[in-house]
N, C-alpha and C positions, 0 to 999 in steps of 0.2 A: 620468516624468522630472521631476526637480526644476527644471531650467532647460534650455529648448531652445536649442541653439547657433545663433547668428545669423551670426556671422562665420566666414569660411572656416577660420581657425586653430582656432576652437572646434569646428567640425565635424570637422576632422582629429583633434583630441584625442578626441572621442567615438568616432570610428571606430576609433582605436587601442585604446581601452578595450574596445569590443565585440569587435574581432578577438582581443584577448588573452583575453577571457572565453571566446570560442569555442574557442581553443586549449587553455585550462585545462580546459574541460569535456571535450574530446575526449581529452586526455592523462591527466587525473587523475580524471575522473568528476565528475558534477554535484554530488554531496554533499561533495566535497573542496574545492570552489572557495571561496576567501575573497577579501576585498577586498585584503589585502596581496599575495596571489599574483597577482591581476589587476594591481595596481600594478607589481609586479616585472616581469611579462611584458610589460606595455604601455610601461614606461618613463615612466608618468604618476604623479605623486605621489598619495598617498592623499587629501591635501587637495584637489587638483584634481579627483579622481574625485568627491569629495563635493560639489563645486560643481554637478555635473550629476545625480548619483544619490544618493538617500538611503541606499541599502544595496546589497549584492550581489544581493538578490532583484530589485530594480528594474532593475539592469543586465541580469540574465538575462531578465527580462520584455521589456525593450526589444530585446535580441538576438533572442529568440524571435519577437517581432512582426515584425521586419525579415526574418528568415529565412523565416517563414511566408508573408509577402507575396511574397517572391522565389520561393519554391517554387511557390506557386499560379500566379504569372504564367508561370513556366517550363513548368509542366504545361499551361496554356492554350495557350502558344505551340507546344508539342510536338504537342498534339492538333490545333490549327488547321492545322499544316503537313502533316498526313497526307493531306489532300485526300479523294479518293473511294475509300478502301480499305474493305475488308469489316470488319464489326463483330468478326468472329473474329480479325482482326489488330489492331484498335485496343485491345481489352481486354488481350491479353498485352503489347503495347507499353506501355500505361499501368502495368501491374503491374511490368514491368521497370524503368520509370522510377522507381517508388516504391522499389524495392529499391536501385537505383543511388543515389538521393538519401539513403537511410538510411546508406549507406557513405561518402558524400562528406564532405569536410572532416574527414578523420580519424575518421569515425564519430560526428560530433557528434549527428546525429539518433538514432542508436542509443542513445546515452547519455541523450538527452532522453526517448525512448520508455520506457526502463527506469524513469523517474521520472514518467511521464505523469500519474499520479494527482494530482500536485501542480499540474498545469498544464492539465488538461482543461477547466477553466472560465475559462481566461485569455482575454484579448483575442486573443492569438496563435492559440489554438485556434479561436476564433470566425472569425477571418480565414481560416484554413486550411479550415474547414468550409464557409464561404461560397464560396470559390474552387472547392472540390471539388464542391459542389452545383451551381454554375453550369456546370461542365464536364460533370458527369453529365447534367444536363438538356439541354445543348446536343447532346452526343453521342447520347443515347438518342432525342431528338426527331428527329435526322437519320435514324435507322434505324427509328423507330416513330412516324411523323408522325400516326398515327391516335389516339395516346394523348392523354388529357386532361392538363391541367396538373397536377391532383392525382395522377394515376397516375405521371407523370414525376417529380414531387417525391417521392412516397413510395418509388418504386423506387430513385431516386438516393440517398435517405437511407439505406435499408437496405443497399444495396451499398457505399456509402462507409464507413459505420460498421462493418459486419461485416468489410470488408477491412482497415480501419485497426486494428480490434481484433486481428485475426489477425496482422497484421504487428507490432503492438506486442508481443503475446505471444511471437512468434518472436524479436524483437530482444532481449527481456528475459530469455529462457530459453536458457542455453547447451546444455541437453540436450533440445532439441526433438525430437519423435518423427519428424520428416520432414525430408528434405534440402531445401535452398533451391530447387533446380530443380524438384523434384516439388511443393513447396508453391506455386510460381508457376503451375504447370500446373493444380493443383487449384483454386486461387482463380479462375483464368480459366474453368475448366469450370463452377464454381459460379455465377459471374456470368452466363455465357452461358445456362446452364440456367434461372436465375431470370428472366432477361429474356424468355425464350420461353414462360414459363408464362402 
């Protein structure tokens, strides 16, 4: 971000810019977003946008960073609220949460996933991966307390990345070979089987 907003009015302007960018992405697709379209949808002049952001890519990066942070915190909250339920229930709930979030906000994350190759090394991706890794390690440690830190870390990494890759492929391909409900079941079975190896 070119300039971090300090005053409440400036924060509101930046929020309008980011909300408009999110709507543009969900409605028109990530590759179709332009600064003039963001300005039109937000009601913020292009000149004012450039006070805070150098270009549309910087706006998108800031939006993704905020959305990734919120998504990670929401998943942590959802997992923490489950209490003492079985692992066989936690895994499908987490998978369902992921699919629900993909469709939220007009399909914003579906559109981002279609273009993930451009963002998989971004700060937003790192934030999301950190949250997911922390959640994985927390959950799996609860059910497998005998595992060492390295086993927890390695299994969490493999599960998170294979699940995200599968969801990304599903979101970016309109002619996927499997229906969503079946895909969720298969991902859950894969994770549970891998955990018990």
